[in-house]
Every structure is written in C-alpha cells, then in structure tokens.
C-alpha positions in Angstrom: -18.4 74.6 -23.4 -17.5 72.6 -20.3 -19.5 69.4 -19.9 -19.6 68.3 -16.2 -18.0 64.9 -15.7 -19.9 62.1 -13.9 -19.1 61.4 -10.3 -16.4 58.7 -10.3 -17.5 57.2 -7.0 -20.5 55.6 -8.7 -18.3 53.6 -11.1 -16.1 52.3 -8.3 -19.2 51.2 -6.3 -20.3 49.0 -9.3 -16.9 47.5 -9.6 -16.9 46.6 -5.9 -20.1 44.7 -6.3 -18.5 42.5 -9.0 -15.6 41.3 -6.8 -17.5 38.9 -4.6 -19.4 37.6 -7.6 -16.1 36.8 -9.3 -14.8 35.1 -6.2 -17.9 33.0 -5.9 -17.5 31.7 -9.4 -14.1 30.2 -8.4 -15.3 28.4 -5.3 -14.6 24.6 -5.5 -17.7 22.5 -5.9 -17.9 19.4 -3.6 -19.9 16.5 -5.1 -22.7 15.4 -2.9 -23.7 11.7 -2.7 -26.0 9.5 -0.6 -25.4 10.0 3.1 -23.0 7.4 4.7 -21.7 6.1 1.3 -18.0 6.5 0.7 -16.9 7.3 -2.9 -14.7 4.2 -2.7 -17.7 2.0 -1.7 -17.8 -1.2 -3.8 -20.3 -3.7 -5.0 -19.5 -7.4 -4.2 -20.9 -10.7 -5.3 -24.4 -9.7 -4.3 -24.3 -7.0 -7.0 -23.1 -9.5 -9.6 -26.5 -11.3 -9.3 -28.7 -8.2 -8.9 -30.2 -5.8 -11.3 -28.9 -2.8 -9.4 -25.3 -2.6 -8.0 -25.1 -2.6 -4.3 -23.1 0.2 -2.8 -21.8 -0.2 0.7 -20.0 1.9 3.3 -16.5 0.8 4.2 -15.0 0.7 7.7 -11.8 2.5 6.8 -11.6 5.8 5.0 -10.0 5.5 1.5 -7.6 8.1 0.2 -9.1 10.3 -2.5 -5.9 10.2 -4.6 -4.8 7.1 -6.5 -2.2 5.0 -4.6 0.8 3.9 -6.5 1.5 0.1 -6.6 4.1 -1.2 -4.1 7.4 -2.6 -5.3 8.3 -5.4 -2.9 11.8 -5.5 -1.6 13.1 -9.0 -2.2 14.1 -11.1 0.8 15.8 -14.4 1.3 12.4 -16.2 1.4 10.7 -14.6 -1.5 11.7 -14.3 -5.2 12.1 -10.9 -6.8 8.9 -9.8 -8.5 9.4 -8.7 -12.2 7.4 -5.5 -11.5 5.2 -3.7 -9.0 2.7 -5.7 -6.9 -0.9 -4.9 -6.1 -1.7 -3.0 -2.9 -3.5 -5.7 -1.1 -0.4 -7.5 0.3 1.2 -10.8 -0.7 0.2 -14.3 0.4 3.0 -16.9 0.2 2.2 -20.5 -0.8 5.0 -22.9 0.0 5.4 -26.2 -1.9 4.4 -29.3 0.0 6.8 -32.3 -0.3 3.8 -34.4 0.8 0.2 -33.4 0.1 -1.9 -32.7 3.1 -4.6 -35.2 4.0 -7.9 -33.5 3.1 -9.9 -34.5 6.1 -10.7 -31.3 7.9 -8.0 -31.8 10.5 -5.5 -29.0 10.3 -2.7 -30.7 12.4 -0.7 -31.3 9.2 -0.5 -27.5 8.6 2.3 -25.7 10.4 0.1 -22.6 11.0 -2.5 -20.3 9.6 -0.5 -17.1 9.1 -3.0 -15.0 7.3 -6.0 -13.1 8.6 -9.3 -12.3 6.8 -11.1 -9.7 8.9 -11.4 -6.7 6.5 -15.0 -6.0 5.8 -15.6 -5.5 2.1 -19.4 -5.9 2.0 -22.2 -5.3 4.6 -20.3 -3.2 7.1 -23.6 -2.2 8.6 -24.4 -5.9 9.3 -21.0 -6.9 10.6 -20.7 -6.8 14.4 -17.0 -7.7 14.7 -14.5 -10.6 14.2 -16.8 -12.9 16.2 -19.5 -12.3 13.6 -17.3 -13.6 10.8 -13.5 -13.7 10.3 -10.9 -16.3 9.4 -7.3 -17.4 9.6 -6.0 -19.3 6.6 -2.9 -20.7 4.8 -2.1 -21.6 1.2 0.2 -24.3 -0.1 0.8 -26.1 -3.4 2.4 -28.9 -5.3 2.4 -29.9 -9.0 -1.2 -31.2 -8.9 -3.1 -28.8 -6.5 -3.4 -25.5 -4.8 -4.3 -26.2 -1.2 -6.2 -24.1 1.3 -6.7 -24.5 5.0 -9.0 -22.1 6.9 -10.5 -21.8 10.4 -13.6 -19.6 10.3 -15.0 -17.8 13.3 -18.8 -17.4 12.8 -21.5 -16.8 15.4 -24.2 -18.5 13.3 -23.7 -21.2 10.7 -26.2 -20.6 7.8 -26.1 -22.4 4.5 -29.6 -23.2 3.4 -30.3 -25.8 0.6 -31.1 -22.9 -1.9 -27.6 -21.4 -1.5 -26.0 -23.9 -3.8 -24.4 -23.8 -7.3 -24.7 -20.3 -8.8 -26.1 -19.0 -5.5 -23.4 -20.5 -3.3 -22.4 -17.1 -2.1 -25.8 -16.6 -0.4 -24.6 -19.0 2.4 -21.6 -19.2 4.7 -18.8 -20.0 2.2 -15.3 -19.2 1.1 -14.1 -17.6 -2.2 -10.8 -17.1 -3.9 -9.9 -15.0 -6.9 -6.8 -15.5 -9.1 -5.5 -13.1 -11.8 -3.3 -15.5 -13.8 -1.7 -12.7 -15.9 -0.8 -10.2 -13.2 1.8 -8.3 -15.3 0.2 -8.7 -18.7 -2.9 -6.8 -17.5 -1.7 -5.1 -14.3 -3.8 -2.0 -14.9 -6.9 -3.8 -16.3 -9.7 -3.1 -13.9 -12.3 -5.5 -15.4 -12.4 -9.3 -15.3 -11.2 -11.2 -18.4 -10.4 -14.8 -19.4 -7.3 -15.1 -17.2 -9.2 -14.2 -14.0 -10.7 -17.0 -12.0 -13.4 -16.7 -9.3 -14.1 -19.8 -7.3 -16.7 -20.4 -4.5 -16.3 -23.1 -1.9 -19.2 -24.2 0.2 -18.6 -26.0 3.6 -21.9 -27.8 3.3 -25.7 -27.5 3.4 -27.2 -26.8 6.8 -24.1 -28.2 8.6 -20.4 -28.1 7.7 -19.4 -31.3 5.9 -22.9 -32.0 4.5 -22.4 -32.0 0.7 -19.7 -29.4 0.3 -19.2 -28.1 -3.2 -17.2 -25.8 -5.4 -18.6 -23.5 -8.1 -16.6 -21.4 -10.7 -18.2 -18.1 -11.5 -15.5 -16.7 -13.8 -14.2 -17.0 -16.5 -17.9 -16.7 -17.5 -17.4 -19.1 -20.4 -16.3 -21.8 -18.0 -18.9 -21.2 -15.4 -20.3 -24.2 -13.5 -19.8 -26.7 -10.7 -16.3 -28.1 -10.1 -16.8 -31.6 -8.5 -13.1 -32.3 -9.0 -12.3 -29.9 -6.1 -11.9 -31.9 -2.8 -13.4 -30.2 0.2 -13.4 -31.4 3.9 -15.3 -29.3 6.4 -16.4 -29.7 10.0 -17.9 -27.6 12.8 -15.5 -26.5 15.5 -18.1 -26.5 18.3 -17.7 -22.8 18.9 -20.9 -21.0 17.9 -21.2 -21.5 14.1 -17.5 -21.8 13.5 -16.0 -24.3 11.1 -12.8 -25.4 9.5 -12.2 -26.2 5.8 -9.4 -28.0 4.0 -9.4 -27.9 0.2 -7.4 -29.3 -2.7 -8.0 -27.5 -6.0 -6.6 -29.1 -9.1 -4.6 -26.7 -11.1 -6.6 -27.2 -14.3 -9.6 -25.7 -12.4 -7.6 -22.5 -12.2 -6.2 -22.5 -15.7 -3.0 -24.4 -15.0 -0.1 -24.2 -12.6 1.8 -20.9 -12.5 5.6 -21.1 -12.6 7.5 -21.5 -9.4 8.4 -18.1 -8.1 5.8 -16.3 -10.1 3.3 -13.8 -8.7 -0.4 -13.8 -9.5 -3.3 -11.6 -8.4 -5.1 -13.1 -5.4 -7.7 -12.5 -2.7 -9.3 -14.7 -0.1 -12.9 -14.0 1.1 -15.5 -15.3 3.5 -19.2 -14.8 2.8 -21.5 -14.7 5.9 -25.2 -15.4 6.1 -26.8 -15.0 9.6 -30.2 -16.4 8.6 -30.1 -20.2 8.6 -33.4 -20.6 6.7 -32.9 -17.9 4.2 -30.4 -17.5 1.3 -28.6 -14.1 2.0 -25.2 -12.5 1.9 -25.2 -10.3 5.0 -21.5 -9.5 5.0 -18.1 -10.5 3.5 -14.6 -10.2 4.9 -11.3 -10.6 3.1 -7.5 -10.5 3.7 -7.6 -7.5 1.3 -9.3 -4.5 2.7 -11.2 -1.6 1.0 -11.2 -0.4 -1.6 -11.8 -4.0 -2.7 -14.3 -4.8 -5.5 -15.2 -8.4 -6.3 -14.8 -8.0 -10.0 -12.0 -5.4 -10.2 -8.6 -7.2 -10.2 -6.6 -4.0 -9.6 -8.1 -3.9 -6.0 -6.9 -7.4 -5.1 -3.7 -8.6 -3.5 -1.0 -11.1 -4.7 0.0 -14.7 -4.3 3.5 -16.1 -4.9 4.5 -19.8 -5.1 7.8 -20.6 -3.5 9.8 -23.9 -3.5 
C-alpha cells in the first residue's frame, strides 16, 4: 500500500519563519540610561557629603574601552619613572633654593605653567573659563609643598557656612595626593596613603580667615591650621590669587626627590554668595575624573 507523502513545501515554510527569530536573538542589546548622562559620568565632592551620589554629564566624550596607562619617555629635565604613569598628565614641582614669601604676591614665581579648565562636576552650570578656571604652579623644599594659583571667577562666593568640613561649598582649591603611586597603581578606592586637602581663600572676601581642611585619610580628618595661606582679590570680577605653603607632615611626609606620586589640582566654584553650594568644579585632569578614585587622577614629580 502506498501512503501519500506530505507536501514538503509546508515544512520549508515553517523553517523560513524561524530564521528571523534566530537572528533577532543574536542582536546586541544597548543599555539605556538617563538621558544626557554619560556612562563615564562621575560623582565629585558633593556626592561625598550626600546620601545619593551625584551623576554629571561631562563635556568631552570618554572612550568606552579602558585606556592603557602612559609610560613617560624620560627627558633631560625629568627623572625616569619606575613604571607607567596615570593618564591625567604630569605636573612638575621644582625645588626652591629660597622659599617663596607667602603674601599673595606671585612676583617670586617664574610662571604659572599649568591650566585647570577641565570641567569634572556641574558641566550644565559652567558657562566657560570666565566662570571658573585657574593657572597654577607647584614647588617644594624640605619643609613644604608650595602652591601658587591665579583663579578666574566671575562671582566670588564663600559664605560663612562653607567652612571646615563644608569648605568645598564655597570658592576654594583642592589637591589630592596618592603617596604610594606604584604600590597601589590599580587601586580605584581611597586608602590611608591618599590625601585630600581643601584650601579656602577666605570667608566673604579673599584673605578673610582663609583655612585648610583635610578630608582624607578619614582617620586624620580635620582642620590644618599649620598650612599657611595668603589670598587676595585680583579686582577682575570675582577673581583671586592664592599662595600656599603646606608642611609635608600634613601630606604624610616628603616624597623622595625624583619620585612620582598621584596628583590632581581642582577649583570648586560657588556662584551664590549667600548660599553654600558647589555649582561646578574644574581641574587640570579632565574626565573621566572622580574625586575619590585615584586611578583617574594625574601625577606629580619632585625635581631638584
């Protein structure tokens, strides 16, 4: 008995329907986030003192793939680093034969070679370099690390409530130092060899009760009255200059001459003279730059 076979065209029709379904299963899925927020967006000091981390847009697109650390080519002026350096660039601090006079007059500084105009917080509230930016220099001797800075600022705002722990809520400078750059080169979180120091130009006007406050290491947190600060208004909008001498013991002791440490210089900006606020922050190290992630900072080297 011959049994009639089923028409084959029906079987092929079913297989054809399965092809697009299989292809759809292999489509890449793109994660969706809040509109306008870059995956590399970073919380800064404001998030440190808030219950919910603050995410911010950055002005420059960040690469989606990890960037390998740079290895600096030694020059006649700089010592050879013992390993790779961090991506944020290197600031050079030259030894001073005579300490600068900390008086807010920058005539005894040969120049301010470094620029801080990379927005790392509050990009939506930053209107350009005239809003806040800075030029600065770093020097050292056996007793101190020295800073000199000229800050462009359209509105000077440092209310009385932006002092001590809340110093960052007014116009102010910050520096961070990773003392053990190569011992924890890949460590992304703060530990006891990382120092975060705030430097206020003064309450209401530059030069009126300037102060220094150490946020990290957390176990050493508190005011640092031994830091010498001179600040004065420049007469251009809310601009000001600062000259600072930081004893090395505030920063965990003096590094060896020729050694590299992690470093970043930042300027916090408040545009509301009567209200404590951090509207934006600029740095010499651009995004991705996270206040408490040393792997996103730059470098500092002490030269003779």
